Structure formats: C-alpha cells, structure tokens
C-alpha positions in Angstrom: -19.4 11.5 -3.7 -22.6 11.2 -3.2 -22.8 8.7 -5.9 -19.9 7.0 -4.6 -21.3 6.9 -1.0 -24.7 5.3 -2.2 -22.6 2.5 -3.6 -20.6 1.8 -1.1 -23.6 1.8 1.6 -25.5 -0.7 -0.8 -22.6 -3.1 -0.9 -21.8 -3.0 2.2 -25.3 -3.5 3.7 -26.0 -6.0 1.5 -22.6 -8.3 2.1 -23.1 -8.0 5.9 -26.7 -9.4 6.1 -26.3 -12.3 4.3 -26.2 -15.8 5.9 -22.9 -16.5 4.5 -21.3 -13.5 6.1 -22.3 -14.5 9.3 -21.5 -17.5 9.0 -18.4 -17.3 7.7 -17.5 -14.6 10.0 -18.3 -16.6 13.3 -17.5 -20.0 12.5 -14.3 -19.5 10.6 -12.7 -18.8 14.3 -14.5 -21.6 15.5 -13.2 -23.9 12.7 -9.5 -23.1 13.1 -9.9 -23.5 16.8 -11.2 -26.7 16.4 -8.5 -27.8 14.0 -6.1 -26.9 16.6 -7.7 -28.1 19.8 -9.5 -31.2 18.9 -6.5 -33.1 18.1 -4.9 -32.6 21.3 -7.8 -33.4 22.8 -8.3 -36.6 21.2 -4.4 -37.1 21.8 -4.9 -36.4 25.1 -6.6 -39.6 25.6 -4.1 -41.8 27.4 -3.4 -45.5 26.0 -1.6 -48.2 28.0 -0.1 -50.6 25.7 1.1 -54.0 27.2 4.4 -55.0 26.0 6.7 -57.8 27.2 10.6 -57.2 26.8 12.4 -60.4 26.4 15.4 -60.0 28.4 18.8 -61.2 26.8 20.8 -58.0 27.6 23.3 -57.5 30.3 22.1 -57.3 34.0 20.4 -54.0 34.4 19.6 -53.0 31.3 16.3 -54.3 31.3 15.4 -52.5 34.2 16.8 -49.4 33.0 14.4 -49.5 29.9 11.4 -50.5 31.9 12.1 -47.2 34.3 12.3 -45.3 30.9 9.3 -46.5 29.4 7.5 -46.4 32.4 7.0 -42.4 33.1 4.1 -41.2 30.7 4.3 -38.8 27.9 1.5 -37.1 25.6 -0.7 -39.4 26.1 0.9 -42.5 26.2 1.9 -45.4 28.7 3.1 -48.9 28.9 2.6 -52.0 30.9 5.8 -53.5 30.8 6.4 -57.8 31.4 10.0 -58.8 31.7 10.9 -62.2 30.5 14.2 -63.2 31.1 14.8 -66.3 28.4 15.9 -66.8 25.1 13.3 -65.6 22.5 13.5 -68.5 20.3 11.7 -70.4 23.2 9.3 -67.4 23.3 8.8 -66.2 19.6 5.6 -68.5 19.1 3.8 -67.8 21.9 4.7 -64.2 22.0 3.3 -64.0 18.2 0.3 -66.0 19.3 -0.1 -63.4 22.3 -0.4 -60.8 19.9 -2.7 -62.2 17.4 -5.1 -62.6 20.5 -5.1 -59.2 21.5 -3.6 -60.0 25.0 -0.5 -57.9 24.4 0.2 -55.1 21.5 4.0 -56.3 21.0 7.4 -57.1 22.5 10.7 -55.5 22.5 13.9 -57.7 22.2 16.8 -57.0 24.1 19.9 -59.2 22.7 23.0 -60.5 24.7 24.8 -58.3 22.1 22.8 -54.7 22.6 25.9 -52.8 23.7 27.9 -53.9 21.0 25.4 -54.4 17.8 22.9 -51.6 19.0 20.2 -53.3 17.9 16.9 -54.1 19.5 13.6 -55.6 17.8 10.1 -54.6 18.5 7.5 -56.7 17.3 4.2 -55.6 17.5 0.2 -55.2 15.7 0.7 -51.8 15.0 4.3 -50.1 14.6 2.8 -47.2 12.4 3.1 -45.1 15.8 5.8 -43.0 15.5 5.5 -41.6 19.0 5.8 -45.1 20.6 8.8 -45.9 17.8 10.3 -42.6 19.4 9.8 -44.3 23.0 11.2 -47.4 22.6 14.3 -46.5 20.7 14.9 -43.4 23.6 14.4 -45.7 26.0 16.7 -48.4 24.4 19.6 -45.9 23.5 19.6 -44.5 26.7 20.0 -48.0 28.3 23.1 -48.7 26.0 24.7 -45.3 26.7 24.6 -45.8 30.1 25.5 -49.4 30.5 28.6 -48.5 28.1 29.6 -45.2 30.3 29.3 -47.3 33.6 31.3 -50.1 31.6 34.0 -47.2 31.5 33.7 -46.8 35.2 31.3 -43.7 35.4 28.3 -43.8 37.5 24.4 -43.4 36.0 24.4 -39.8 37.8 27.5 -38.8 36.2 26.3 -40.0 32.8 22.8 -38.3 33.1 25.0 -35.0 34.3 27.1 -35.2 31.1 24.4 -36.0 28.9 22.3 -33.3 29.9 20.6 -31.4 26.8 21.3 -27.7 26.3 18.0 -25.4 26.3 18.1 -22.7 23.9 16.4 -19.5 25.0 15.2 -17.1 22.2 14.1 -13.6 22.3 13.7 -10.9 19.7 15.9 -7.8 20.1 14.6 -4.6 18.7 15.7 -0.9 19.3 14.4 -0.7 23.0 16.1 -3.7 23.7 15.0 -7.6 24.4 11.3 -7.9 23.9 10.8 -11.4 24.4 9.0 -13.2 21.5 9.9 -17.0 21.0 10.7 -18.4 18.3 7.6 -20.4 17.7 5.5 -17.2 18.6 7.5 -15.7 15.8 7.0 -18.4 13.5 3.2 -18.6 14.0 2.9 -14.8 13.7 4.6 -14.1 10.7 2.8 -17.2 9.0 -0.3 -16.2 10.3 -0.1 -12.6 9.2 1.0 -13.7 5.6 -1.8 -15.7 5.2 -4.7 -13.5 6.7 -3.6 -11.1 4.3 -3.5 -13.2 1.4 -7.0 -14.7 2.3 -8.2 -11.2 2.5 -7.1 -10.1 -0.8 -8.0 -12.7 -2.5 -11.7 -13.9 -1.0 -13.1 -10.1 -1.0 -11.0 -9.2 -4.5 -12.5 -12.0 -6.3 -15.8 -11.0 -4.4 -15.5 -7.8 -6.4 -14.6 -9.3 -10.0 -17.7 -11.5 -9.3 -20.3 -8.3 -8.3 -18.9 -6.9 -11.4 -19.7 -9.7 -13.8 -23.2 -10.3 -12.1 -24.2 -6.8 -12.6 -22.9 -6.8 -16.4 -24.1 -9.9 -17.6 -27.7 -9.1 -15.7 -27.4 -5.7 -17.5 -28.3 -4.0 -14.0 -25.5 -1.9 -14.8 -26.4 -0.3 -17.8 -29.3 1.3 -15.4 -26.9 2.5 -13.0 -24.6 4.1 -15.0 -27.5 6.0 -16.5 -27.4 8.0 -13.2 -23.9 7.6 -12.2 -20.5 8.1 -13.5 -18.7 4.1 -14.1 -15.7 5.6 -11.6 -18.2 6.1 -9.0 -19.8 3.0 -9.3 -16.3 1.2 -9.1 -15.1 3.3 -6.6 -18.2 3.0 -4.4 -18.1 -1.3 -4.7 -14.3 -1.4 -3.9 -14.6 0.7 -0.7 -18.0 -1.2 0.3 -16.4 -4.4 0.1 -13.2 -3.2 1.7 -15.2 -2.2 5.0 -16.7 -5.6 4.9 -13.3 -7.2 4.8 -11.8 -4.9 7.7 -15.2 -5.7 9.3 -14.2 -8.9 9.5 -11.0 -9.3 10.0 -11.9 -6.9 13.3 -14.6 -9.1 14.3 -11.8 -12.5 14.1 -9.2 -10.2 16.0 -12.0 -9.8 19.1 -13.1 -13.3 18.9 -9.2 -14.8 18.7 -8.6 -12.2 21.8 -11.7 -13.4 23.8 -10.7 -17.2 22.9 -6.9 -16.7 24.3 -7.9 -14.9 27.2 -10.4 -17.5 28.3 -8.0 -20.4 27.7 -5.1 -18.6 29.2 -7.1 -18.3 32.4 -8.1 -21.9 32.2 -4.8 -22.9 31.7 -3.1 -20.0 34.0 -0.7 -19.1 30.9 -1.8 -15.4 30.6 -3.9 -15.6 27.2 -3.9 -12.9 24.7 -1.9 -10.8 27.0 1.0 -13.2 26.8 1.0 -14.0 23.3 1.0 -10.0 22.6 4.0 -9.2 24.9 6.0 -12.2 23.1 5.1 -10.8 19.6 5.1 -7.3 20.6 3.6 -6.0 18.2 3.3 -2.4 18.5 0.6 0.1 17.6 2.9 1.6 15.4 3.5 -2.1 13.5 -0.2 -2.6 14.0 -1.2 0.6 12.2 1.6 -0.6 9.6 0.2 -3.9 8.8 -3.6 -2.0 8.2 -2.0 0.1 6.0 -0.4 -2.8 3.8 -3.9 -4.1 3.9 -6.3 -1.8 2.8 -3.6 -0.7 0.0 -3.2 -4.1 -1.1 -6.8 -4.5 -1.0 -7.3 -1.6 -3.1 -4.8 -2.3 -5.5 -6.1 -5.8 -6.1 -9.6 -5.3 -6.0 -8.9 -2.6 -9.1 -7.5 -5.5 -11.0 -10.3 -7.8 -10.2 -12.8 -4.9 -11.0 -11.1 -4.0 -14.0 -10.9 -7.9 -15.4 -14.4 -8.5 -14.3 -15.4 -5.4 -16.8 -13.2 -7.0 -19.2 -14.8 -10.5 -19.7 -18.1 -12.2 -20.1 -18.3 -15.5 -18.2 -17.2 -16.8 -15.2 -15.2 -19.0 -16.4 -13.3 -16.3 -18.3 -12.6 -14.1 -14.9 -11.4 -17.7 -13.5 -8.5 -17.8 -15.8 -7.6 -14.1 -15.3 -7.7 -13.9 -11.8 -5.3 -17.1 -11.3 -2.6 -15.0 -13.5 -3.8 -12.1 -11.3 -2.8 -13.4 -8.0 0.4 -14.8 -8.8 2.3 -12.0 -7.2 0.3 -12.1 -4.1 1.1 -16.0 -3.8 5.1 -15.4 -4.6 6.0 -14.1 -1.1 4.3 -17.2 0.4 6.5 -19.8 -1.9 9.3 -18.0 -0.6 8.3 -18.2 3.0 11.0 -19.8 4.9 13.5 -17.1 2.9 11.3 -14.5 3.8 11.1 -15.5 7.5 14.5 -16.8 7.8 16.3 -13.8 6.6 13.2 -10.8 7.2 16.5 -8.2 5.9 17.5 -9.9 3.4 18.3 -9.5 -0.3 15.2 -11.5 -1.1 12.8 -10.3 1.5 13.8 -6.7 1.4 12.5 -6.9 -2.4 9.6 -8.7 -2.4 8.9 -6.0 0.6 9.5 -3.1 -1.9 7.5 -4.5 -5.2 3.8 -3.0 -4.5 2.6 -6.6 -5.8 4.4 -8.7 -3.5 4.8 -5.9 -0.5 1.2 -6.6 1.5 1.9 -10.0 2.1 6.0 -10.1 2.0 6.0 -7.2 4.8 3.6 -9.3 6.6 5.8 -11.8 7.0 8.6 -9.1 8.1 6.7 -7.6 10.5 5.9 -10.8 12.0 9.8 -11.9 12.2 11.6 -8.8 12.8 11.6 -4.7 12.8 11.9 -3.5 9.3 14.1 -0.4 8.9 11.6 2.7 8.6 13.0 3.4 5.3 12.0 0.4 3.6 8.1 0.8 5.4 8.0 4.2 4.5 9.6 3.3 0.3 7.0 0.7 0.3 4.1 1.8 1.6 4.8 5.1 -1.0 5.5 2.7 -3.9 2.7 0.5 -3.1 0.1 4.0 -2.8 1.3 5.3 -6.2 0.5 1.9 -7.5 -2.4 1.7 -6.4 -3.8 4.8 -7.7 -2.3 4.4 -10.8 -4.4 0.7 -11.4 -7.5 2.2 -10.3 -7.0 5.0 -12.6 -6.6 2.6 -15.2 -9.0 0.2 -14.0 -11.5 2.9 -14.0 -10.6 3.7 -18.0 -11.6 -0.5 -18.6 -14.3 -0.5 -16.1 -15.9 2.5 -18.3 -16.3 0.9 -21.5 -15.6 -2.7 -20.1 -18.9 -3.0 -18.3 -20.7 -1.9 -21.5 -19.5 -4.6 -23.7 -21.1 -7.5 -23.8 -21.4 -10.5 -26.2 -17.6 -11.2 -26.6 -14.4 -11.4 -24.5 -12.5 -8.2 -24.5 -9.1 -8.6 -26.6 -5.8 -6.7 -25.5 -6.5 -4.4 -28.6 -10.2 -3.6 -27.1 -8.5 -2.7 -24.2 -5.9 -0.6 -25.4 -8.5 1.4 -27.2 -10.9 1.8 -24.5 -7.9 3.2 -22.4 -6.7 5.5 -25.4 -10.6 6.7 -26.0 -11.5 7.5 -21.8 
C-alpha cells in the first residue's frame, strides 16, 4: 500500500497546485452565479416605453387598458397617451412619430373590439415578449370586464370571480410535510444530476489522459519497474478522486456562503432556507456521496483501461464517447425521471450500475427513494465497480507497456487471460 500512497499523493499534489485547478475551483462558482445574476441585473433596469392608445372602443375601455399598463412590472413601464380619434386619420402621423423615435408605438382599440377580440399594436420593436404579454393582458382584461359589466356585473365582482388559484407545493416524506417547493425540487434534481455527470466526466477523462501521457512519454516504463501496475492505477484513481471531492467541497462552501450573503441582503434566509426547502438529510447527503465516489471509481477504471489500450488522444476520444453513453442516458430521460422518480424508468435507471450515479442523484433531489432500492443499487454498483477495476487492472498491466499500435479486442482478451 505504500506504493499506492506515493502515487496517490503525487497525483493529488500535482493537480491541486496547478493554476487550472485554482481557476476552475474559484471561478466556476462565480461564472455560474454570473449566469444567473447578471441577466437579472441587466433586465432590472427600468425602460419606459411611450405608447399612444388610439381609442375607438366603447367608453371606459381605454381607461382600463391604461390603468393596467400603468403598473410597472419586471423592469418595464409605460408612458401612455390616449387619443380618441379614428385610426385612419392618425396612422400616417403615428408612423412618422415612430420613425423619428418620438414614440415607441401605438395600440389601436377598434370599435368592435368587444365582439372581435382584436386589437393592433404597431411599434419600432415587436420582438420583446414581455411587452407583448403586457399589451395582450391589458386588452384582454379590459374586454372581459366590459363584457361582464354589460351582463350586469360590477368590476369588483369581475375581479373576485376571475381571481386565479394559487397552488402551494410541498414534499411529503415519512416524517410528514417537509416543505420543498416544486421549483426548489426541480432545481435540486437538475443540479445534482449535472454536477454528478460533470465531475465524473471531467476527472474520469483526466485519468485517461494521464495514463495516455505517461504511456506515450514512456515514463510508465520507469514507474512499473519499481511498483506493480495495479498499485499505479489504483493510486492514480484515488488521487484524482480526492481532487474531485476537494473541488466539490470547496464549491459547496462557496455556494453556501454566497446564498447566505444574498439571503442577508434580500432577507430571504439564504442557504438555510434553500436547504430547509430541499430537506437534504444527512442520510441523503451520505447516499449521494456514496453514489458519487463509487460512480467515479467505476468510470475512472473504465477510462484508465481505455488510456492503457489506445496510443493517441484521438483514439481515446472515440472510445470515451461510447463509455459516456450510459452516464448521459439518465439526463436524456430527465423529464421522465423527475416526473415519476419511483416509476419503472427511473427505478431501472437507478438500479443499473452504469446509470445509477446520475439517475439516483435526480431521484434523491425529487423524492425519497425506498431504502431497499438504495441499498440494492449501492450493492450492485459497488460489486460492478470492483469487477470493472479488476478487469481494468488486467488491461492496464499489459496495455501501458504496449506502444506503436492500437490494441484490438483480441489483444485485450489475450491480456485478460494472461494476467
């Protein structure tokens, strides 16, 4: 085991000390926060749009439209100018005002709007979906209130009748109602699955390229002269795995700190409220960690065997694409897995060892998985990992010393029988 420790320490320190590790560790969370925060900051800048309302509608409708649009929403506000004249005599001047940028557009309420349900909005820019939604909502509510008022109902009665229903969502577990909202549950399931896939992929490929680099540089010939090839492979996998765990731990601390600071500024409770909504118990967190560690060892062994069997990076990329298919498969079934995390598709993906790490990350983020399924999945994943590591060790033993040509399936079979 001393040789394994030496290789582990070398692989760990070699990667942790690099600039790329430091940049990825500290810039990735900032990059993800920026993707979510910057659009809101930019979108939060209020833009006032000058719109002329050409009113040919029944009395009172234009005032209802103006009242609706006068309430600022999502960074949009409107300066409204009501003109009660036929559009035919105003259209040319309105178009000229739009061209000169005196106004942004005009909204025409025709005389038959109550029966036709048709209004016209003409503007310099009609690609803003938020503005289109505001105009449609304002005109629809005005027409609906006019129709109902004609039927003998007052506007207050109309609002009471049309009041929307609000749905409160909460997860129910064996201990009772826990609270997590639908949005938090969806975000957690997606985030866990993506992080699991990302780390296994990035660091699994890292193992393959490390093996291939030592093989092509013939450094491995010196290394195996002083230790067993299996010790070299195991130390490499463990060292890279610890780097991955360290990076995830740092990301977790940074994200928790960022949520806490944001919660203090916005008075939302930050990380505490997110975790309370998610209800990720210590047992669930330990289960996720177990799936991550076993999944990483499983795919790292596969990638180590690929690195030992190929001779160039291009050949390795071809094989790694096929190796990653099972890991991507749960993501392709993402809507079905989180829509029915205890259904047949989710259960099968959660039990198959090569898809279990990502599939069960989604399921744990969505609901509680029966203990029997979790145990069965972990046992099968552990046994498969041991088997794959054993097979990879045999391939690795001969493959790392084989240079000059890509190994064929016959060569790999011969290595496994001879080891």
